[in-house]
C-alpha positions as a printed NumPy array, in Angstrom:
array([[  8.552,   2.504,  16.365],
       [  4.974,   1.235,  16.569],
       [  4.191,   2.625,  13.124],
       [  7.043,   0.681,  11.508],
       [  5.978,  -2.5  ,  13.285],
       [  2.367,  -1.983,  12.185],
       [  3.47 ,  -1.506,   8.557],
       [  5.639,  -4.647,   8.656],
       [  2.861,  -6.687,  10.293],
       [  0.293,  -5.439,   7.78 ],
       [  2.584,  -6.247,   4.859],
       [  3.452,  -9.718,   6.126],
       [ -0.164, -10.434,   7.089],
       [ -1.29 ,  -9.403,   3.614],
       [  1.357, -11.619,   1.993],
       [  0.241, -14.587,   4.106],
       [ -3.393, -13.812,   3.27 ],
       [ -2.531, -13.764,  -0.436],
       [ -0.789, -17.108,  -0.081],
       [ -3.814, -18.503,   1.772],
       [ -6.151, -17.262,  -0.971],
       [ -3.91 , -18.586,  -3.753],
       [ -3.907, -22.044,  -2.184],
       [ -7.646, -21.895,  -1.588],
       [ -8.302, -20.896,  -5.206],
       [ -5.997, -23.615,  -6.514],
       [ -3.432, -21.326,  -8.13 ],
       [ -0.597, -22.871, -10.12 ],
       [  2.303, -23.288,  -7.701],
       [  4.76 , -22.937, -10.615],
       [  3.624, -19.354, -11.223],
       [  6.629, -17.101, -10.467],
       [  4.53 , -14.765,  -8.312],
       [  3.182, -17.642,  -6.211],
       [  6.729, -18.934,  -5.789],
       [  7.867, -15.472,  -4.67 ],
       [  5.095, -15.312,  -2.059],
       [  6.042, -18.819,  -0.92 ],
       [  9.728, -17.888,  -0.542],
       [  8.862, -14.787,   1.473],
       [  6.389, -16.492,   3.819],
       [  8.057, -19.914,   4.213],
       [ 10.433, -18.937,   7.08 ],
       [  7.431, -18.325,   9.342],
       [  4.954, -20.844,   7.916],
       [  7.197, -23.932,   7.636],
       [  7.731, -24.351,  11.413],
       [  3.997, -23.884,  12.024],
       [  3.114, -26.605,   9.521],
       [  4.489, -29.223,  11.902],
       [  1.728, -28.331,  14.348],
       [ -0.987, -27.2  ,  11.922],
       [ -0.996, -29.418,   8.851],
       [ -2.726, -28.473,   5.631],
       [ -6.201, -29.953,   5.1  ],
       [ -7.144, -30.274,   1.42 ],
       [ -7.024, -26.678,   0.148],
       [ -7.045, -24.979,   3.557],
       [ -3.651, -23.98 ,   4.937],
       [ -4.306, -23.409,   8.626],
       [ -0.791, -22.139,   9.346],
       [ -1.065, -19.172,   6.971],
       [ -4.582, -18.438,   8.246],
       [ -3.295, -18.423,  11.819],
       [ -0.402, -16.11 ,  10.926],
       [ -2.85 , -13.728,   9.215],
       [ -5.066, -13.674,  12.294],
       [ -2.128, -13.187,  14.674],
       [ -0.67 , -10.371,  12.548],
       [ -3.968,  -8.501,  12.34 ],
       [ -4.716,  -8.975,  16.057],
       [ -1.245,  -7.594,  16.834],
       [ -1.993,  -4.603,  14.604],
       [ -5.226,  -4.023,  16.541],
       [ -3.29 ,  -4.332,  19.809],
       [ -0.626,  -1.839,  18.744],
       [ -3.269,   0.554,  17.41 ],
       [ -5.214,   0.568,  20.688],
       [ -2.84 ,  -0.254,  23.569],
       [ -5.437,   0.43 ,  26.274],
       [ -7.612,  -2.466,  25.165],
       [ -5.275,  -5.068,  26.682],
       [ -5.483,  -3.409,  30.083],
       [ -9.259,  -3.347,  29.835],
       [ -9.311,  -7.111,  29.206],
       [-10.954,  -6.749,  25.824],
       [ -9.086,  -9.521,  23.993],
       [-12.304, -10.698,  22.353],
       [-12.682,  -7.249,  20.772],
       [ -9.111,  -7.43 ,  19.473],
       [ -9.859, -10.847,  17.99 ],
       [-13.026,  -9.565,  16.32 ],
       [-11.095,  -6.538,  15.061],
       [ -8.43 ,  -8.828,  13.604],
       [-11.039, -10.926,  11.795],
       [-12.758,  -7.796,  10.462],
       [ -9.406,  -6.437,   9.273],
       [ -8.698,  -9.742,   7.494],
       [-12.092,  -9.549,   5.759],
       [-11.433,  -5.938,   4.708],
       [ -8.002,  -6.783,   3.299],
       [ -9.505,  -9.785,   1.489],
       [-12.132,  -7.53 ,  -0.093],
       [ -9.431,  -5.115,  -1.266],
       [ -7.37 ,  -7.99 ,  -2.672],
       [-10.364,  -9.136,  -4.701],
       [-11.126,  -5.583,  -5.872],
       [ -7.548,  -5.065,  -7.066],
       [ -7.489,  -8.497,  -8.734],
       [-10.769,  -7.819, -10.548],
       [ -9.528,  -4.397, -11.691],
       [ -6.262,  -5.923, -12.91 ],
       [ -8.138,  -8.61 , -14.799],
       [-10.553,  -6.134, -16.404],
       [ -7.851,  -3.641, -17.41 ],
       [ -5.644,  -6.372, -18.858],
       [ -8.589,  -7.734, -20.851],
       [ -8.957,  -4.286, -22.466],
       [ -5.26 ,  -3.523, -22.98 ],
       [ -3.818,  -6.909, -23.958],
       [ -6.557,  -9.547, -24.105],
       [ -4.521, -12.428, -25.54 ],
       [ -1.191, -11.826, -23.806],
       [ -0.137, -14.21 , -21.036],
       [  1.074, -12.634, -17.833],
       [  1.674, -14.398, -14.502],
       [ -0.127, -11.568, -12.68 ],
       [ -3.151, -11.726, -14.975],
       [ -3.342, -15.505, -14.682],
       [ -3.15 , -15.235, -10.895],
       [ -5.884, -12.573, -10.852],
       [ -8.079, -14.76 , -13.069],
       [ -7.615, -17.842, -10.868],
       [ -8.194, -15.808,  -7.706],
       [-11.371, -14.088,  -8.902],
       [-12.942, -17.004, -10.753],
       [-14.655, -18.479,  -7.634],
       [-16.239, -15.066,  -6.997],
       [-17.207, -14.291, -10.599],
       [-18.439, -17.745, -11.684],
       [-21.705, -17.658,  -9.661],
       [-22.351, -14.093, -10.81 ],
       [-21.903, -15.1  , -14.459],
       [-24.684, -17.639, -14.022],
       [-27.022, -14.924, -12.739],
       [-25.867, -12.226, -15.163],
       [-24.552, -13.757, -18.403],
       [-22.505, -11.751, -20.896],
       [-24.633,  -9.405, -22.996],
       [-23.455,  -8.332, -26.455],
       [-19.925,  -9.436, -25.626],
       [-19.735,  -7.493, -22.357],
       [-19.259,  -9.29 , -19.054],
       [-20.877,  -7.292, -16.267],
       [-20.057,  -9.782, -13.5  ],
       [-16.829,  -7.947, -12.449],
       [-18.828,  -4.753, -11.934],
       [-21.455,  -6.617,  -9.903],
       [-18.744,  -8.33 ,  -7.83 ],
       [-17.011,  -5.026,  -7.112],
       [-20.303,  -3.45 ,  -6.058],
       [-20.827,  -6.361,  -3.653],
       [-17.293,  -6.071,  -2.297],
       [-17.661,  -2.318,  -1.777],
       [-20.958,  -2.985,   0.007],
       [-19.189,  -5.413,   2.37 ],
       [-16.5  ,  -2.775,   2.989],
       [-19.239,  -0.217,   3.677],
       [-20.849,  -2.55 ,   6.218],
       [-17.501,  -3.131,   7.94 ],
       [-16.461,   0.543,   7.899],
       [-17.577,   1.116,  11.48 ],
       [-15.227,  -1.524,  12.905]])
């Protein structure tokens, strides 16, 4: 039973994290994928928005749901930690899990963007547009440091190396 609950919490936490990142990146809310994520997460997030309003681009309600979901996953994964009074460790574990999932989201989005630029460079796709909007804040500073050479953009490779390095640093948690 715990395994099913962990899978559901991880899935819902990831969906809320994606919605948080889409809003933070300024994704087009008319994109069908963004609307699908909104429809799935609205039943939980709408009641929370009465207490935690949105501030500019930061949606505190989805961030709180992400943190709660990942802390619950940590709690279900290590049930003895509640008895030991180690709630601060569960909270740190939840934050680390959110950072790891965020890194994987960016890695998948960068890979999707790169593969689609090879396969169908001038074809519009809602998923490709969402990946581009999501990764642009990460890739833009890297493009200033490492501009395109001979038509090749090496910033996605550099970004993925950085993201894998962050995952390597967080592997012990």
